[in-house]
ZAMARGU-4260 file (C-alpha; in steps of 0.2 Angstrom, whole numbers, plus 5000, padded with zeros to 4 digits):
<rodrens>
0) 4951/5184/4838 | 4960/5170/4849 | 4970/5158/4845 | 4971/5138/4848 | 4985/5132/4857
5) 4987/5111/4854 | 4989/5104/4873 | 5006/5096/4878 | 5009/5083/4888 | 5025/5078/4896
10) 5023/5061/4889 | 5025/5068/4868 | 5042/5071/4874 | 5055/5060/4874 | 5062/5066/4892
15) 5046/5060/4900 | 5048/5043/4904 | 5066/5043/4911 | 5060/5060/4922 | 5044/5048/4929
20) 5058/5035/4934 | 5070/5047/4941 | 5055/5053/4953 | 5051/5036/4957 | 5065/5028/4960
25) 5078/5040/4963 | 5069/5052/4973 | 5056/5041/4981 | 5041/5051/4978 | 5025/5043/4980
30) 5013/5041/4966 | 5001/5054/4971 | 5018/5067/4971 | 5024/5060/4953 | 5005/5063/4948
35) 5004/5080/4954 | 5024/5084/4950 | 5019/5078/4929 | 5003/5087/4930 | 5013/5104/4936
40) 5024/5102/4923 | 5012/5097/4908 | 5001/5112/4912 | 5017/5125/4910 | 5022/5116/4894
45) 5005/5117/4887 | 5004/5136/4889 | 5021/5140/4887 | 5019/5129/4868 | 5033/5120/4872
50) 5030/5105/4860 | 5046/5095/4861 | 5064/5092/4867 | 5069/5103/4858 | 5058/5118/4866
55) 5064/5114/4883 | 5082/5122/4879 | 5072/5139/4874 | 5061/5139/4890 | 5070/5155/4902
60) 5068/5160/4920 | 5056/5174/4913 | 5045/5162/4907 | 5044/5153/4922 | 5041/5169/4934
65) 5027/5173/4922 | 5019/5156/4924 | 5019/5157/4942 | 5012/5174/4940 | 4998/5170/4929
70) 4992/5156/4944 | 4993/5169/4956 | 4981/5180/4946 | 4969/5165/4944 | 4969/5163/4962
75) 4979/5149/4964 | 4983/5145/4982 | 4999/5149/4990 | 5003/5130/4993 | 4998/5126/4973
80) 5010/5139/4967 | 5024/5134/4978 | 5021/5115/4972 | 5021/5120/4956 | 5037/5131/4957
85) 5045/5114/4965 | 5039/5103/4951 | 5046/5117/4937 | 5066/5118/4949 | 5063/5097/4950
90) 5060/5095/4931 | 5074/5109/4922 | 5086/5105/4936 | 5085/5085/4931 | 5085/5091/4914
95) 5102/5099/4915 | 5109/5086/4926 | 5107/5072/4913 | 5113/5085/4897 | 5096/5087/4889
100) 5099/5105/4892 | 5113/5117/4893 | 5108/5129/4908 | 5092/5127/4921 | 5082/5141/4921
105) 5075/5137/4936 | 5090/5140/4947 | 5083/5156/4954 | 5067/5153/4952 | 5057/5157/4970
110) 5039/5154/4974 | 5027/5165/4988 | 5031/5157/5006 | 5018/5147/5011 | 5007/5153/5026
115) 5010/5142/5040 | 4992/5140/5047 | 4987/5132/5062 | 4979/5116/5060 | 4961/5113/5069
120) 4964/5099/5085 | 4952/5092/5095 | 4951/5097/5113 | 4959/5081/5124 | 4942/5079/5130
125) 4934/5079/5114 | 4945/5067/5108 | 4939/5055/5121 | 4922/5058/5118 | 4924/5053/5100
130) 4933/5037/5106 | 4920/5033/5117 | 4905/5036/5105 | 4916/5022/5093 | 4915/5011/5107
135) 4897/5011/5112 | 4892/5009/5095 | 4904/4994/5093 | 4894/4986/5106 | 4881/4980/5094
140) 4895/4967/5087 | 4892/4975/5069 | 4909/4971/5061 | 4909/4989/5053 | 4907/4996/5069
145) 4921/4984/5077 | 4931/4990/5062 | 4927/5009/5065 | 4933/5008/5084 | 4950/5002/5078
150) 4952/5013/5064 | 4950/5029/5074 | 4959/5022/5090 | 4974/5020/5078 | 4973/5034/5070
155) 4973/5043/5087 | 4985/5032/5095 | 4999/5033/5082 | 4994/5049/5072 | 4997/5041/5055
160) 4991/5047/5039 | 4974/5039/5033 | 4983/5032/5019 | 4995/5023/5030 | 4981/5017/5041
165) 4971/5010/5025 | 4988/5003/5020 | 4991/4992/5035 | 4991/4972/5033 | 4986/4961/5048
170) 5005/4957/5049 | 5010/4977/5051 | 5003/4974/5069 | 5010/4967/5082 | 5001/4966/5098
175) 5013/4958/5109 | 5022/4973/5107 | 5010/4986/5104 | 5020/4993/5087 | 5013/4995/5071
180) 5024/4994/5054 | 5019/5008/5045 | 5025/5013/5025 | 5024/5031/5024 | 5028/5042/5010
185) 5042/5038/4999 | 5041/5021/5004 | 5051/5025/5021 | 5047/5012/5034 | 5043/5016/5050
190) 5039/5008/5067 | 5025/5016/5079 | 5019/5012/5096 | 5001/5013/5101 | 4992/5011/5120
195) 4981/4998/5126 | 4963/5005/5120 | 4971/5004/5103 | 4976/4984/5106 | 4960/4979/5114
200) 4948/4989/5098 | 4962/4980/5086 | 4960/4962/5095 | 4943/4965/5094 | 4941/4969/5076
205) 4953/4954/5071 | 4943/4941/5084 | 4926/4946/5080 | 4925/4960/5065 | 4937/4953/5052
210) 4934/4934/5049 | 4917/4939/5047 | 4920/4950/5032 | 4934/4942/5025 | 4931/4935/5005
215) 4942/4932/4990 | 4947/4948/4987 | 4953/4953/5006 | 4970/4948/5004 | 4980/4952/5020
220) 4971/4971/5021 | 4970/4973/5039 | 4955/4986/5038 | 4939/4979/5027 | 4924/4986/5019
225) 4907/4978/5020 | 4911/4967/5004 | 4926/4961/5010 | 4938/4974/5000 | 4952/4982/5009
230) 4944/4999/5016 | 4948/5015/5007 | 4952/5034/5013 | 4934/5039/5008 | 4926/5026/5019
235) 4936/5030/5034 | 4935/5051/5032 | 4915/5047/5032 | 4916/5038/5048 | 4926/5052/5057
240) 4914/5064/5051 | 4900/5055/5055 | 4904/5050/5074 | 4911/5069/5077 | 4893/5075/5074
245) 4889/5066/5092 | 4902/5074/5101 | 4896/5092/5108 | 4906/5108/5101 | 4920/5099/5092
250) 4926/5105/5076 | 4921/5095/5061 | 4937/5086/5058 | 4942/5071/5045 | 4956/5059/5049
255) 4970/5071/5045 | 4964/5081/5060 | 4965/5067/5072 | 4982/5065/5067 | 4985/5084/5071
260) 4976/5082/5088 | 4989/5067/5091 | 5003/5077/5091 | 4997/5091/5099 | 4992/5081/5115
265) 5009/5072/5114 | 5017/5089/5115 | 5006/5096/5127 | 5009/5080/5138 | 5028/5083/5136
270) 5034/5074/5122 | 5051/5077/5114 | 5048/5085/5098 | 5061/5074/5088 | 5050/5058/5095
275) 5033/5067/5087 | 5044/5070/5073 | 5050/5051/5071 | 5031/5045/5076 | 5022/5056/5061
280) 5035/5052/5051 | 5041/5070/5045 | 5055/5073/5034 | 5059/5089/5043 | 5058/5094/5060
285) 5051/5110/5055 | 5035/5103/5048 | 5032/5095/5067 | 5037/5112/5072 | 5020/5120/5068
290) 5011/5110/5082 | 5021/5118/5095 | 5013/5135/5090 | 4996/5125/5092 | 5002/5119/5109
295) 5006/5138/5114 | 4989/5146/5105 | 4979/5133/5115 | 4990/5138/5133 | 4989/5157/5130
300) 4969/5155/5126 | 4968/5145/5142 | 4979/5158/5152 | 4968/5172/5146 | 4952/5162/5151
305) 4958/5158/5169 | 4970/5171/5175 | 4966/5185/5185 | 4978/5197/5177 | 4977/5191/5161
</rodrens>
């Protein structure tokens, strides 16, 4: 006969509000990351039957390792297990530092290393074809098509994340200097340059498109939807997928695929790795280095196809 275990949430623990404040203020985590960390911790506490702050002191390294093993047997992705491990280490480390527990059981907790998969990217000719499709579509003067062209040009020109794109305000775009002010993960601000095609697309959107959609709920948002509200990530993803259908032999990518493509093409063009790191807003150079592997793989494929002694 099975037993029913009452669900436990971090909310039921006195430590929860302070831990959330720690993640937001001291660690500078994004809303999405805070939500994921709290969910990981809640799930573990529920499965372990920890219902109050006293129960936290009884959690052992073996308990934590056993939980990661359960996740693995359930078929959880390596990335999910690695994030859960990070969530638990952050939580229990914070508990010890704040005196809520005497010993951190997660000190020797490790997770399976994440496989570095090469992100799919567009060939440079396909990226150009995609932007050409967006430009032709904008010729009908539909304000949404003007917006779509501006969005795609900015995504590919700057390599910013789709969340960063839809978070842009009009004042974040400096058309005189061709620079974006971007607020990225952890509310870190950076300035990202863009080129002439992106400038032209954004200028046309601001003069011919946005004024026709702006309404009471528009606020300062750069990109708007049909009803005048700030455009959301789902809308931009749909645009990328739809327009890529018109590019022969192009993989089906989302906005993040344009980010991957921009980084890869910059490195193929001779850009410095640290410069690309700064543009993309990566905290670690190791994250940016994956794009060097993409470039090498593409170079090897071209070599194998073209060299007579390959």
